Structure formats: structure tokens, C-alpha cells
C-alpha positions in Angstrom: -9.4 -8.5 -24.6 -12.8 -6.8 -23.8 -13.5 -3.5 -25.7 -15.5 -0.6 -24.5 -18.8 0.6 -26.0 -18.1 4.2 -24.9 -14.6 5.8 -25.2 -14.2 7.1 -21.6 -11.5 9.7 -21.0 -9.1 8.7 -18.2 -6.7 11.1 -16.6 -3.8 9.0 -15.3 -2.3 10.9 -12.4 1.2 10.2 -10.9 3.7 11.9 -8.7 6.3 13.6 -10.9 8.1 15.2 -7.9 11.8 14.4 -7.2 12.6 11.9 -4.4 14.2 13.3 -1.3 17.1 10.9 -1.3 19.5 10.0 -4.1 18.5 7.0 -6.3 20.7 4.2 -7.4 20.4 2.1 -10.6 19.6 -1.2 -8.8 16.6 0.4 -7.0 13.5 -0.9 -8.8 11.4 1.6 -6.8 13.0 4.5 -8.5 11.4 7.4 -10.2 12.4 6.0 -13.6 10.7 2.7 -12.9 7.6 4.6 -11.8 7.5 6.5 -15.1 7.9 3.2 -17.0 5.0 1.7 -15.1 2.8 4.7 -15.8 3.6 4.5 -19.5 2.8 0.8 -19.6 -0.5 1.4 -17.8 -1.4 4.2 -20.3 -0.7 1.9 -23.3 -2.9 -0.9 -21.8 -5.7 1.5 -21.0 -5.6 2.8 -24.6 -5.5 -0.7 -26.0 -8.8 -1.6 -24.3 -10.5 1.6 -25.6 -10.0 4.4 -23.2 -8.8 7.9 -24.2 -5.9 8.5 -21.8 -4.2 11.7 -20.7 -1.2 11.2 -18.5 -1.1 14.0 -15.9 2.1 14.4 -13.9 1.8 16.2 -10.6 4.8 17.7 -8.7 4.2 20.4 -6.2 1.5 22.7 -7.7 -2.0 21.6 -6.6 -3.5 24.8 -8.0 -2.1 24.1 -11.5 -3.3 20.4 -11.1 -6.8 21.6 -10.3 -6.9 23.8 -13.4 -5.6 21.0 -15.6 -8.3 18.7 -14.4 -10.9 21.4 -14.9 -9.7 21.8 -18.5 -9.5 18.1 -19.2 -12.8 17.1 -17.5 -12.1 13.4 -17.6 -14.7 10.7 -17.0 -12.5 9.2 -14.3 -9.2 10.0 -12.6 -6.9 7.0 -12.4 -5.1 7.8 -9.2 -1.5 6.6 -9.1 -0.2 9.5 -7.0 2.3 8.2 -4.4 4.3 10.2 -1.9 8.1 10.5 -2.3 8.7 12.8 0.7 9.2 11.0 4.0 6.1 11.2 6.2 4.1 13.2 3.7 0.4 13.0 3.4 0.0 14.5 -0.1 -1.7 11.2 -1.3 -4.6 12.1 1.0 -4.7 15.7 -0.2 -4.6 14.8 -3.9 -7.5 12.3 -3.4 -9.5 14.9 -1.4 -9.0 17.5 -4.1 -10.2 15.1 -6.9 -13.2 14.1 -4.8 -14.2 17.8 -4.1 -13.9 18.5 -7.8 -16.5 15.8 -8.4 -14.5 13.4 -10.6 -14.8 9.7 -10.1 -11.5 8.3 -8.9 -9.9 4.9 -8.8 -8.9 3.4 -5.5 -9.7 4.5 -2.0 -11.0 7.9 -0.9 -8.9 10.4 1.0 -9.7 9.3 4.5 -8.8 5.7 3.9 -5.5 6.7 2.3 -4.7 8.9 5.3 -5.5 6.1 7.7 -3.4 3.6 5.9 -0.4 6.0 6.1 -0.9 6.6 9.8 0.1 3.1 10.8 -0.6 3.4 14.5 -4.0 5.1 14.0 -4.9 2.3 11.5 -3.8 -0.4 13.9 -5.7 1.2 16.7 -8.8 1.4 14.6 -8.5 -2.3 13.6 -7.9 -3.3 17.3 -11.0 -1.4 18.4 -13.0 -3.2 15.7 -12.0 -6.6 17.1 -9.5 -7.3 14.2 -6.3 -8.9 15.5 -3.1 -6.9 15.2 0.4 -7.7 16.6 0.8 -7.3 20.4 2.9 -4.4 21.8 1.7 -2.1 19.0 2.9 1.3 20.4 3.7 4.7 19.1 7.0 6.1 20.4 7.3 9.9 20.0 10.4 10.3 22.2 13.4 8.1 23.0 12.2 8.2 26.7 9.0 6.4 25.6 11.0 3.2 25.4 10.9 3.0 29.2 7.1 3.2 29.5 6.2 -0.3 28.3 7.0 -3.9 29.1 8.3 -5.3 25.8 7.8 -8.7 24.4 11.1 -9.2 22.4 11.8 -9.6 19.6 10.2 -6.4 18.4 10.0 -4.9 15.0 10.5 -1.1 14.7 9.7 1.1 11.8 8.7 4.7 10.9 5.1 5.2 11.6 4.1 7.1 8.4 6.0 5.4 5.6 5.1 2.7 3.2 6.7 0.4 0.5 9.2 -0.9 3.0 10.8 2.5 3.6 12.7 2.5 6.9 12.7 -1.3 7.2 16.1 -2.9 7.3 18.0 -5.8 8.8 18.3 -3.9 12.2 14.5 -3.3 12.3 14.1 -6.5 14.3 15.5 -5.8 17.8 16.1 -8.2 20.7 17.0 -5.9 23.5 15.9 -2.6 25.0 19.2 -1.0 24.1 18.7 -2.0 20.4 15.1 -0.7 20.6 16.3 2.6 21.9 18.9 3.0 19.2 16.4 2.2 16.4 13.8 4.6 17.8 16.5 7.3 18.0 17.4 6.7 14.3 13.8 6.9 13.1 13.2 10.1 15.1 16.3 11.8 13.7 16.3 10.5 10.1 12.6 10.4 9.3 11.4 13.1 11.6 8.3 11.1 12.7 7.4 8.7 15.6 8.4 5.1 15.6 5.9 2.2 15.5 6.8 -0.9 17.5 5.1 -4.3 17.3 5.9 -7.7 18.5 7.8 -9.6 15.8 5.6 -12.5 14.7 7.4 -15.7 13.8 4.8 -17.3 11.5 4.0 -17.3 7.8 3.3 -14.1 6.0 0.6 -13.5 3.4 -0.4 -10.8 1.0 -4.1 -10.7 0.5 -5.3 -8.9 -2.7 -8.8 -7.5 -2.8 -10.8 -5.9 -5.6 -14.3 -4.6 -5.7 -16.6 -1.8 -4.6 -19.9 -2.7 -2.8 -19.0 -6.3 -3.4 -15.4 -7.3 -2.5 -13.5 -10.2 -3.9 -10.5 -11.8 -2.3 -7.9 -12.9 -4.8 -5.8 -16.0 -4.5 -3.5 -15.7 -1.4 0.2 -15.0 -1.9 2.8 -16.1 0.6 6.1 -14.5 1.1 8.8 -17.2 1.2 11.8 -16.3 3.3 13.2 -19.9 3.5 16.3 -19.1 1.4 17.4 -16.1 3.5 20.6 -16.6 5.5 19.9 -17.0 9.2 21.5 -13.6 10.1 18.9 -11.7 8.0 15.5 -11.4 9.6 12.6 -12.6 7.5 10.8 -9.3 6.9 9.7 -7.4 3.8 12.4 -4.7 4.1 13.1 -2.0 1.6 15.9 -4.1 0.2 13.7 -7.1 -0.2 11.1 -5.1 -2.1 13.3 -2.9 -4.4 17.1 -3.4 -4.2 17.8 -6.0 -7.0 21.4 -6.5 -6.0 20.7 -7.3 -2.4 20.6 -10.7 -0.7 17.2 -9.9 0.6 15.8 -9.2 -2.9 17.4 -12.3 -4.5 16.5 -14.7 -1.7 13.0 -13.6 -1.0 10.2 -14.8 -3.3 6.4 -14.9 -3.4 4.4 -18.1 -3.8 1.0 -17.5 -5.5 -1.3 -19.2 -5.0 -0.2 -20.1 -1.5 -0.7 -23.6 -0.2 -3.0 -23.0 2.7 -5.3 -25.3 4.7 -8.9 -24.3 3.8 -10.0 -23.2 7.3 -6.9 -21.0 7.6 -7.5 -19.5 4.1 -11.1 -18.7 5.0 -9.9 -17.1 8.3 -7.2 -15.0 6.5 -9.7 -13.9 3.9 -12.4 -12.9 6.4 -10.0 -10.9 8.5 -8.6 -9.1 5.4 -12.0 -8.1 4.2 -13.0 -6.8 7.7 -9.7 -4.8 7.8 -10.1 -3.3 4.4 -13.7 -2.3 5.1 -12.8 -0.9 8.6 -10.4 1.7 7.1 -12.8 2.6 4.3 -11.0 0.9 1.5 -12.5 0.9 -2.0 -11.7 -0.4 -5.5 -8.6 -2.5 -4.8 -6.2 -3.1 -2.0 -3.8 -5.4 -0.2 -3.8 -6.6 3.4 -0.6 -8.0 4.8 -1.1 -10.8 7.3 1.3 -12.7 9.5 0.7 -15.7 11.8 1.5 -15.4 15.5 3.0 -18.2 17.7 -0.4 -19.9 17.9 -0.9 -19.8 14.2 -3.5 -17.1 14.3 -3.6 -14.4 11.6 -2.8 -10.8 12.6 -3.0 -7.8 10.3 0.4 -6.1 9.8 -0.9 -3.4 7.4 -3.8 -2.4 5.1 -2.5 -0.9 1.8 -5.4 0.9 0.1 -3.8 1.7 -3.2 -1.0 -0.9 -3.7 1.2 -1.1 -6.7 -0.5 -2.0 -10.0 2.6 -2.9 -11.9 2.1 -5.7 -14.3 2.8 -9.4 -13.3 3.7 -8.5 -9.7 1.8 -8.0 -6.4 -1.9 -7.4 -7.0 -1.8 -8.1 -10.7 -0.1 -11.4 -10.1 -2.8 -12.5 -7.7 -5.5 -11.3 -10.2 -3.9 -13.3 -13.0 -4.1 -16.4 -10.8 -7.9 -15.7 -10.5 -8.2 -15.6 -14.3 -8.2 -11.7 -14.5 -5.5 -10.6 -17.0 -3.9 -7.2 -16.6 -6.0 -5.2 -19.1 -9.2 -6.6 -17.5 -7.9 -5.8 -14.1 -7.4 -2.1 -15.0 -10.8 -2.1 -16.7 -12.4 -3.4 -13.5 -10.7 -0.8 -11.4 -12.0 2.0 -13.6 -15.5 0.5 -13.6 -15.6 0.3 -9.8 -14.4 3.9 -9.7 -17.4 4.9 -11.8 -19.7 3.4 -9.1 -18.1 5.5 -6.4 -17.9 4.6 -2.7 -21.5 4.3 -1.4 -20.4 5.8 2.0 -18.5 8.8 0.4 -20.2 12.2 0.5 -19.7 14.5 -2.4 -18.5 18.0 -1.3 -19.0 20.7 -3.9 -16.0 22.9 -4.6 -15.8 26.1 -6.5 -13.7 25.8 -9.7 -10.9 28.3 -10.0 
């Protein structure tokens, strides 16, 4: 395990706020699981030579600002993740850290905001010539269902959520009536517009990316839905991601490295890099890709600060590239010290 020549001070920031919905023991995306992950990350960072202060942030940004001013870390390891539906605190926390002048892991505020506004992000990608699913629309009222010719089946989800929130078995709809019902549910429950897209029938890939000025695509991971019962749509729903007792979780797996024909792998990697750069991603990220009816890759989502839990997701792909978990975290910190070349430092008076 590589050791540091200088003992940098890392402030490991995470969201200590309470979730807005009750948590259940089988939910591996719970607050308790988050705290366990943060503690593991802290231990690993200390083991490789960093001085680590874990900084929980709930609702008081002023107190957070004062804490950072007191700590004066060499780098802020940003693991802040929203727990309030539709919130954009991730963007605000990143903006505050940037304005205070501290190097920060992961993407800058604008990229985080874009990745949470799914329709805005998809529109940006489309405008840059990067393929996204057809029928990508933002529905702000139930009546908006009548304004478009739909290419069923469609997939419907909240437009400002992540981590599979709001994605369930009934998110794939086959009729206008079902579409209308799902849009109504999202508007009423999540208090935000619904995002619709043509449901693509092809293979699904998670593309891990690390780097700053020079980006590296990690070995491709493919989501394997082949063991799912036919009545459950092959999508990465909340249950498939987090609910350990669900059929979706138990019957969905990830193959890494994916077995992909070289030309297709190059195409997927190229599109993913273009998408990550287009939204202003930095440090590390994940691009979700699905193949359409013609076998062409289309971007489902750009995730600028994906999970860094050990042995899953990005860390799993990094391991297949020969980058163990401690080295991965070290790389992310090192890239943060470089700072995004396109980012402009804005001075901020300290309170």
C-alpha cells in the first residue's frame, strides 16, 4: 500500500441529516449503512497516511463553514449526499467549499447540479450530439401527457432524484393511461416534474471514470437482469439497488468486466467520456449506458459523485483495473489537489 511523504489533512464530509421517509432494516441505502461506509473510508485514508477529520453536516451551513475555517484541511473529501426529495444541497455544499478555497474531491457545484436535474442534463447531452433515449420529456402537469406522441413502452421517474429513488416495477408503462397515473404519482409524492424516456430494450452498462485533466475509463460493468421473472421490468430500481430482501435485489447482478465486442466497448467508452466532460465532471464518475433497438449506446444518466463504497460500483471496476481501494481513494484526493482547470476560484469572506 503506497504511503504519503506529507501527512495531508483530509476533512471527510457527509450528510448527517435524517431521511424524510422511515428506514427499514433490509434497506442497504440507509443512514446507518452510510455511516458505516464513512467510517470505513476514514480508516482506509488514515491507513495510507492522511490525517482525517470526519465532518458530519446536517442543516447548518453556517456552522459547517466555521468548522472548515477552524480545521483548514488540505482537501475536503466530499461525500455529502441529499436525503430530502428533490433537494439540491449537494450543489450548495460543493459551492460553499469552492468559495472557501479548499480543494475538493469529485465534481464542482455546477456539474453536481446538472446531474441532479436529469432533463437539463439530457438536453445538454443531446445538444452536444451525445445520444440519449428518444421521447426524453419533462412533464410538469398531468395534462402534459397529451402533448406528445409516445413511443411505448416508456420509463417514468422523478426528474430530480438519484440512487434509484422513485424507480419501481410500475415505472415502465405501456399505455397512455398508465403513463398518466405514474406522472400523477410523481407530482403528488415527490413534488417535482416527471421525466419520461423511451424504454430501451438492450444491454445496460455502468462506465466508471477516474481522472482530472486526463480521464481513464475503467473496465465496463454490465447489469445482468437475465434471472429476473418476466413480470418484473429489467431496470435498476430502488429495490434492485438497495432492498436486500426483494426479488429485484436478489436476481439482479453485475458482471465486471463485461464481455463486450471491442468496437462496441470503444464506442461506449468514447460516449461516456464525452458525456462526463459535457456536464463538467471531475475526479471520478459513472455514466450509465443502455443499448437501443439497433444496438447503439445511449446515455441514461451521468453520475458525477457515485458511491465509493468498497468492493462495489466504482471501486469494483477500479479493482478490475488493478487499482485497489486504498489506492483509489488516494488517486481521488490527488486529483482534487490538481483542481478542475476550468473552475474559477471565487473569494469569499470568512465569518
